[in-house]
N, CA, C and O of each residue as an XYZ file, in Angstrom:
356
protein
N       1.043     -1.180      0.368
C      -0.208     -0.255      0.186
C       1.042      1.169     -0.058
O       2.208      1.001      0.299
N       0.723      2.091     -0.498
C       0.983      3.194     -0.797
C       0.911      4.547     -0.486
O      -0.159      4.929     -0.958
N       1.385      5.325     -0.032
C       1.111      6.786      1.300
C       1.526      7.772      0.569
O       2.624      7.670      0.022
N       0.483      9.316      0.350
C       0.978     10.597      0.321
C       1.823     10.882      0.812
O       1.266     10.272      1.725
N       3.249     11.431      1.446
C       4.271     12.469      2.289
C       4.378     13.110      1.733
O       4.462     13.004      0.509
N       4.454     14.682      2.775
C       4.817     15.269      2.091
C       5.815     16.180      3.842
O       5.520     16.386      5.019
N       7.271     16.483      2.728
C       7.751     17.001      3.739
C       7.825     18.351      2.942
O       7.281     18.797      1.931
N       9.097     18.969      4.207
C       9.672     20.071      4.267
C      10.515     20.383      4.721
O      11.025     19.642      5.562
N      11.169     21.763      4.378
C      12.476     21.920      4.130
C      13.969     21.329      4.025
O      14.398     21.220      2.876
N      14.932     20.879      5.220
C      15.548     20.128      5.143
C      15.490     18.243      5.089
O      16.134     17.432      4.423
N      14.819     18.146      5.727
C      14.278     16.927      5.458
C      12.961     16.438      4.224
O      12.241     15.443      4.308
N      12.957     17.256      3.370
C      12.317     17.467      1.997
C      14.326     17.275      1.084
O      14.571     16.426      0.226
N      14.997     17.932      1.431
C      15.995     18.068      0.689
C      16.749     16.461      0.478
O      17.149     15.870     -0.524
N      16.708     16.028      2.268
C      17.775     15.270      2.783
C      16.307     13.813      1.536
O      16.995     12.818      1.307
N      15.274     13.661      1.083
C      14.329     12.659      1.250
C      14.383     12.859     -0.395
O      14.486     11.897     -1.155
N      14.310     14.075     -0.794
C      14.789     14.146     -2.349
C      16.443     13.698     -2.490
O      16.390     12.729     -3.247
N      17.056     13.794     -2.339
C      18.652     13.003     -2.207
C      19.050     11.822     -2.327
O      19.902     11.353     -3.082
N      17.837     10.914     -0.869
C      18.792      9.578     -0.922
C      17.467      8.574     -0.567
O      17.538      7.463     -0.040
N      16.761      8.982     -0.821
C      15.145      7.995     -1.521
C      14.464      8.325     -2.448
O      14.351      9.498     -2.807
N      13.717      7.050     -3.162
C      13.329      6.861     -4.781
C      12.051      5.899     -4.551
O      11.930      5.294     -3.485
N      11.720      5.857     -4.913
C       9.526      5.677     -5.285
C       9.666      4.498     -4.944
O      10.107      4.067     -6.010
N       9.610      2.907     -3.728
C       9.666      2.447     -3.458
C      10.875      2.524     -2.379
O      11.675      1.605     -2.552
N      11.118      3.164     -1.591
C      12.252      3.013     -0.748
C      11.953      3.060      0.790
O      11.708      4.003      1.543
N      12.074      1.512      1.018
C      11.550      1.436      2.595
C      11.893      2.251      3.729
O      13.007      2.085      4.227
N      10.799      3.446      4.406
C      11.104      4.843      5.254
C       9.942      4.162      6.118
O       9.021      3.407      5.808
N      10.585      5.045      7.994
C      10.020      4.666      8.536
C       9.397      6.087      9.225
O      10.116      6.595     10.085
N       8.298      6.669      8.959
C       7.465      8.125      8.693
C       7.050      8.098      9.987
O       6.515      7.079     10.424
N       7.293      9.536     11.011
C       6.452      9.584     11.897
C       6.142     11.261     11.210
O       6.908     12.055     10.664
N       4.529     11.341     11.561
C       4.311     13.026     11.281
C       2.670     12.996     11.929
O       2.219     12.294     12.834
N       1.884     14.210     10.950
C       0.945     14.133     11.611
C      -0.525     13.686      9.785
O      -0.442     13.822      8.564
N      -0.887     13.511     10.116
C      -1.990     13.163      9.460
C      -2.723     14.673      8.889
O      -2.781     15.696      9.570
N      -3.554     14.441      6.680
C      -3.267     15.441      6.697
C      -4.619     15.925      5.722
O      -3.930     16.418      4.829
N      -6.261     16.178      5.168
C      -6.770     15.890      4.379
C      -6.796     17.618      3.671
O      -6.579     18.751      4.101
N      -7.074     17.186      2.762
C      -7.114     18.558      1.931
C      -8.357     17.996      0.914
O      -8.542     16.814      0.624
N      -9.083     19.052      0.494
C      -9.600     19.019     -0.793
C      -9.700     19.523     -1.731
O      -9.299     20.612     -1.321
N     -10.026     19.793     -3.306
C     -10.615     20.420     -4.117
C     -11.211     19.837     -5.175
O     -11.608     18.688     -5.369
N     -11.210     20.996     -5.944
C     -12.567     20.827     -6.958
C     -11.915     20.668     -8.261
O     -11.312     21.423     -9.024
N     -12.266     19.339     -8.254
C     -11.811     18.851    -10.116
C     -11.801     20.155    -11.627
O     -12.085     21.353    -11.612
N     -11.462     19.486    -12.487
C     -12.334     20.686    -13.703
C     -13.771     19.951    -14.162
O     -14.689     20.240    -14.930
N     -13.489     18.966    -13.364
C     -15.140     18.511    -13.926
C     -16.305     19.328    -13.230
O     -17.344     19.710    -13.769
N     -15.843     19.546    -11.694
C     -16.865     19.953    -10.702
C     -17.061     19.556     -9.724
O     -17.729     20.133     -8.866
N     -16.047     17.492     -9.504
C     -16.273     17.403     -8.665
C     -15.638     17.563     -7.669
O     -14.463     17.679     -8.018
N     -15.768     17.671     -6.139
C     -14.904     17.942     -5.214
C     -14.048     16.504     -5.068
O     -14.655     15.459     -4.833
N     -12.713     16.533     -5.214
C     -11.704     15.871     -4.368
C     -11.660     15.761     -2.914
O     -12.270     16.469     -2.113
N     -10.590     14.449     -2.575
C     -10.046     14.168     -1.353
C      -8.908     14.261     -1.246
O      -8.726     14.812     -2.332
N      -7.416     14.141     -0.609
C      -6.566     13.592     -0.601
C      -6.467     13.619      1.082
O      -7.222     14.335      1.741
N      -5.476     12.781      1.681
C      -4.920     12.960      2.453
C      -3.655     11.813      2.557
O      -3.426     10.750      1.980
N      -2.831     12.764      3.808
C      -1.339     12.582      3.372
C      -0.585     12.571      4.612
O      -1.013     13.408      5.407
N       0.144     12.070      4.922
C       1.608     11.882      6.131
C       2.499     13.137      5.776
O       3.377     13.075      4.914
N       2.136     14.596      6.697
C       3.097     15.472      6.857
C       4.510     15.104      8.087
O       4.665     15.193      9.305
N       5.218     14.723      7.055
C       6.423     14.102      7.813
C       7.269     15.010      8.665
O       7.361     16.158      8.229
N       7.772     14.801      9.550
C       8.501     15.822     11.088
C       9.642     14.447     11.532
O      10.319     14.443     12.560
N       9.636     13.411     10.547
C      10.987     12.133     11.361
C      10.514     11.480     10.193
O       9.459     11.235      9.607
N      12.095     11.252     10.074
C      12.338      9.437      8.380
C      13.380      9.423      8.976
O      14.097     10.335      9.387
N      13.476      8.086      9.031
C      14.318      7.089      9.025
C      14.545      6.126      7.661
O      13.495      5.779      7.120
N      15.736      5.678      7.074
C      15.396      5.493      6.011
C      15.720      3.664      6.158
O      16.849      3.448      6.599
N      14.841      2.310      5.831
C      15.678      1.131      6.216
C      15.630      0.621      5.736
O      15.297     -0.464      6.212
N      15.891      0.660      4.094
C      16.622      0.062      2.720
C      18.200      0.633      3.038
O      18.663      1.764      3.185
N      18.908     -1.031      3.073
C      20.213     -1.231      3.172
C      20.431     -0.473      2.357
O      19.580     -0.243      1.498
N      22.166      0.432      2.368
C      23.100      1.110      1.302
C      22.834      0.213     -0.249
O      22.829      0.677     -1.389
N      22.682     -0.816      0.078
C      22.903     -1.597     -1.456
C      21.951     -1.331     -2.274
O      21.980     -0.920     -3.435
N      20.852     -1.673     -1.380
C      19.692     -2.460     -2.041
C      18.703     -0.305     -1.971
O      17.544      0.077     -2.136
N      20.315      0.577     -1.578
C      18.703      1.859     -1.685
C      19.168      2.163     -2.935
O      18.513      3.063     -3.462
N      20.607      1.472     -3.994
C      20.780      2.231     -5.333
C      22.675      2.808     -4.866
O      23.578      2.710     -5.696
N      22.857      3.249     -3.734
C      24.130      3.452     -2.902
C      25.373      2.161     -3.093
O      25.227      1.305     -2.220
N      26.204      1.952     -3.773
C      27.100      0.389     -3.355
C      27.934      1.048     -2.618
O      28.200      2.235     -2.427
N      28.490     -0.495     -2.036
C      29.137     -1.173     -0.557
C      30.425      0.100     -0.262
O      31.523     -0.058     -0.795
N      30.304      0.652      0.133
C      31.729      0.830      0.328
C      32.906      0.009      0.429
O      33.853      0.019     -0.356
N      32.734     -0.905      1.750
C      33.610     -1.870      1.573
C      32.615     -3.819      2.389
O      31.561     -3.946      3.013
N      33.361     -4.585      2.054
C      33.069     -6.077      2.773
C      33.716     -6.439      2.774
O      34.509     -6.843      1.924
N      33.551     -6.448      4.864
C      34.383     -7.561      5.019
C      33.984     -9.480      4.852
O      32.850     -9.958      4.834
N      35.222    -10.206      4.757
C      34.578    -11.445      4.799
C      33.965    -11.731      6.413
O      34.455    -11.274      7.445
N      32.668    -12.686      6.293
C      31.771    -12.905      7.310
C      33.563    -13.670      8.737
O      34.567    -14.381      8.775
N      32.855    -12.920      9.375
C      33.523    -13.972     10.651
C      33.433    -15.696     11.050
O      32.358    -16.013     11.559
N      34.477    -16.858     10.862
C      34.094    -17.890     10.604
C      33.198    -18.384     12.635
O      33.521    -18.283     13.818
N      31.801    -18.985     11.651
C      31.207    -20.334     12.779
C      31.787    -20.640     14.025
O      32.859    -21.196     13.787
N      31.731    -20.613     14.383
C      31.704    -21.243     15.964
C      31.979    -22.888     15.665
O      32.929    -23.569     16.052
N      30.834    -23.282     14.854
C      31.788    -24.415     13.806
C      32.744    -25.142     13.238
O      32.789    -26.370     13.298
N      33.647    -24.343     12.592
C      34.746    -24.224     11.805
C      35.763    -24.046     12.596
O      35.562    -23.280     13.539
N      37.127    -24.671     12.472
C      37.621    -25.109     13.403
C      39.144    -23.917     12.359
O      39.698    -24.057     11.268
N      39.291    -22.474     13.903
C      40.442    -21.686     12.563
C      41.840    -22.962     13.069
O      41.940    -23.849     13.917
N      42.833    -22.314     11.842
C      44.041    -22.971     12.071
C      44.556    -23.370     13.022
O      43.977    -22.795     13.943
N      45.417    -24.110     13.489
C      46.177    -24.325     14.211
C      45.760    -24.666     15.523
O      46.500    -24.865     16.486
N      44.076    -24.738     15.483
C      43.384    -24.847     16.606
C      43.562    -26.814     17.110
O      42.901    -27.090     18.111
N      44.194    -27.767     16.615
C      44.499    -28.727     16.271
C      45.720    -28.781     17.272
O      45.882    -29.943     17.643
N      46.642    -27.902     17.837
C      47.699    -28.173     18.536
C      47.430    -27.080     20.625
O      48.072    -26.761     21.626
N      46.383    -27.025     20.172
C      46.063    -26.453     21.626
C      45.761    -27.639     22.867
O      45.210    -28.705     22.593
N      46.093    -27.376     23.900
C      46.190    -27.605     24.434
C      45.570    -28.434     25.534
O      45.962    -29.181     26.429
N      44.468    -27.986     25.085
C      43.029    -28.341     25.776
C      41.594    -28.699     25.724
O      40.957    -28.852     26.767
């Protein structure tokens, strides 16, 4: 489900720079309902979230930015480290 989000000032700049359609975000804000009259004379309504706080939930790799560095994963506890057979205990 998609929601209309409105952001202002610095938050709008950050959203414009780092988010794209489909980005996963956590938004805190307030609901606002607006109405207008369409060209056909019918009154229309929309409800938006006016954002005051936003957290990006996508990882950098899925957010369109390449990862800066990748470290190899630590060995699992079941894997033996080199020289482990030489330990006296």
